N, C-alpha and C positions, 0 to 999 in steps of 0.2 A: 422526451426523446423516443423516437420509434425504435423498438428493439431490432428491427430488420436492418437499421442503418448503423449498428454498432461496429466500430472499426478498431482493429488492433494496430497501434502506431509504433513504429520503431524509428529511432534517430541516434546519430552519433553525438557524443558530448565531449568537447574539448576541455579536459580537466584543468589545464593551466589557465585558459581564458576564463573558466568558471571561477577559479580562485581569485583571479585578478578582479573580476566583476564583484565578487563578494567583498574583497578588500575595499573597493571604491564605495560600496554601499554599507560598509561596516557590519556585514552579516557574518555570523560565526557558525550558524547551523546549516549544514548542507541541504537537509531535507526542506527546511523553510525557504532557503534560497532558491531551490529548484521550483518550489511552489510559486514563489514570486516571479521567477523567470518565465514559467509557462503561462501564467496569467497575463503578464505584461507583453509577452511576445505574440500570444494567440488570442487573447481575450478570454473572459470567464466562460463563455458558452462553448468555446472550442478547445480550451486547454485540457489535455488528457487527465482524467481522474476516474478511477485510481491509477497510479503509475508506479513503476519500479525502476529505480536508478541503480545500475551496476557499475561501480567504479573500480579501476585497477588499483593495486596497492601503491604503485609508484608512477604517478602522472600518466601521460599519454592520453588515450581516448577511452571513454566509458560508453555505456549504452543505455538509452532510455527506452522503456516499454510503457505503453499505457493504452487505456480504452478511451475512445472519444466518439462523439457523434458525427464528426466530420472526417473526411479522408485526408490523405497527405497533401493533395492539391489545395484543399481549403486552408490547411495549416500553412502551406508555403505562401499563399496569397495574404493571409493574415500577418505572417511574419514580415513580409515585404512592406506592409503598411505600418506595423506597430513596433517591431523590434529595433532597438538602436544598433549601430554597427557592431559594438562589442557583443551584444546579445546574439546577433546573427552569426557571429563567429563561434559562439559557444555551442549552438545547435545549428549547423549549416543547413539551409533549406534544402539543398540538393541531397542531403543524407536522409531526409524524411521518407519513410516508406509506409505502406499500409496494407492491411489484409482484412476484408470483410469477414466478420465472425458469422457462423451459421445462424440462420433465422429459425431453424427448426432443430430440436434436439429430441432424440428418442428416449423416452422414459425407460429405465432399466439399464441403460448403457453405463458402463464404468469408465471413468477417466482418471488418470493420474493428475496431480496438481502440486504446485509449490506456491507458498504465500508467505510474505513477510508480515508479521502482525505485531501489534502492541497490546498484549493481553491485560487490559486494565478495566476497572469499573470506577464510576464516580460515586463516592460515598454521599449519603444524604447529610444534610447539615445538622441533623440531630444524632448522627452516629457517634458512638463512644470513641472510635479510633479514626484519626485523620478525617474529621467531618468536613464535607464539602470539597474534598480533594480527590484527584485520581489516585487509584491504588492498584498496585500489582496484584492480580488475582491469586498468585501463589503466596504472597505475604499476607494477604487477607485470610486465606485458608490456614496458614501457619499460625496466625495470631489467635485462632480459635482453639489451639491445642497448647498444652503445657510444653515448656522447653524440652526439646529432645524427643517429643512424642508425635511429631508430624508423621502421619502414616503414608502420605502420598509424595511422590517425587515431583519436581518442578515440571518435568515432561508430562506426567499424568494429569496434573492440574491444568496445564495448558491444552491438552487434548480434550479434557472435559469442557473447558471454556470454548474451544473451537467447535465441539459438537453442539453446544447450545447456540452458537452463532448460526450454524447451518439450520437448526430446528426453527429458530425465530424467523429467518429469512426465507425458508422453504426453498423448493426447487431441487434440492439434493440432500443426501445424507452421507455421513462418513461410513466407509466400510470398516467394521470392527477389526482392530489389531493390524491395520494397514497404514496407520498414521504415526509419524515420529517427529521429534524435534531435531533438526540437523545442525542448527547453530543457535547460540544464545549469547547476548551481552546486555549490559545495562548501559543505556545511552542517555545523553542530555538532549532535551528539545527546547529550543528558544523560539516560540511561535509568534512572539511580538517583540520588535526591537525595543530595548530599554526596560524590558520586564525580566523578572527572575526566571531562570530556566526551570523546567520540570525534568526530573530524572525517573526513568522507568524501564521496563523490560522491552527488549528488541529481539524477537525470535523469528526464525525461519522454520516453517512447518512443511512437511512433505508427506503426501499420502494418496489415498484412492477414494473417490466419491462415486456414488450412484445417483444418476439423475432420476428425480421422482416427478417433476412437473416441468414441461418444456418452457412455457412462458415465464414461470417463476425463476427458472434457472438463467434465462437470458437477462432478466432484471437483476438477479444476484450478481452476475458477472459485471454488469454495468455499474452497480453500486459499490461492490467491494465488501470486505469483511472488517468489522470492528471500528475502532476510533482512529483518528489521525489519517483518514483515507486521502486527504488532500496533501499529505506530506510524505508520501512514499510508502505507505502501508496499505495492506488489504487487497492488492491486485492478485487475482487468481491466474497463475500461469499454468496452462493446461499441457498435459503430455500423455503419451499412451500409458494405459494402465499396466 
């Protein structure tokens, strides 16, 4: 995907129709359901990824944001061909809008951001604790200390994890002491129908970053942060610093 073509997509989501479709498909996980809906409505190549789904607490309409290689016109055309009538009511084609993301970023510029993340690591199969499974990085750190002697808060551990994600992907670095966890819950994820769910951390982090490499930062935006990026995690929403 050419970085110059990266588009930010926005669309309305009819929550009652989404739940109706999930019931017909016997889907219980909203994040997995949205992943399926996007792929089936737009195709694997055009489906926004990473994406962020914002739903109201009591029905009505939600909002979908995502990064994609195609613009809103391409998504409307794909939806007209692939989406079933119910799917087309969940995300009405006329609600889709787009904005081209900048193709050039100035190194040294600071930007605010918000991102929903699942701070986990996959344990090696010869690990002593939870071998071969995804593990909350906070629980992994706490397991290294005696009971009651964990020195770091959950927020601090997640900020360290996020800092490493930025270092590995390059393109930007976190501004020290400008990042915080604004919400946290533990949520269940059912990524394949008929399989057991996985339970893990679900956090929203907000902070300030400094761009260090323009091309790498464009790639960073398009890829997203951490695991489960196809299921509603990892999309960097930018804001003024």
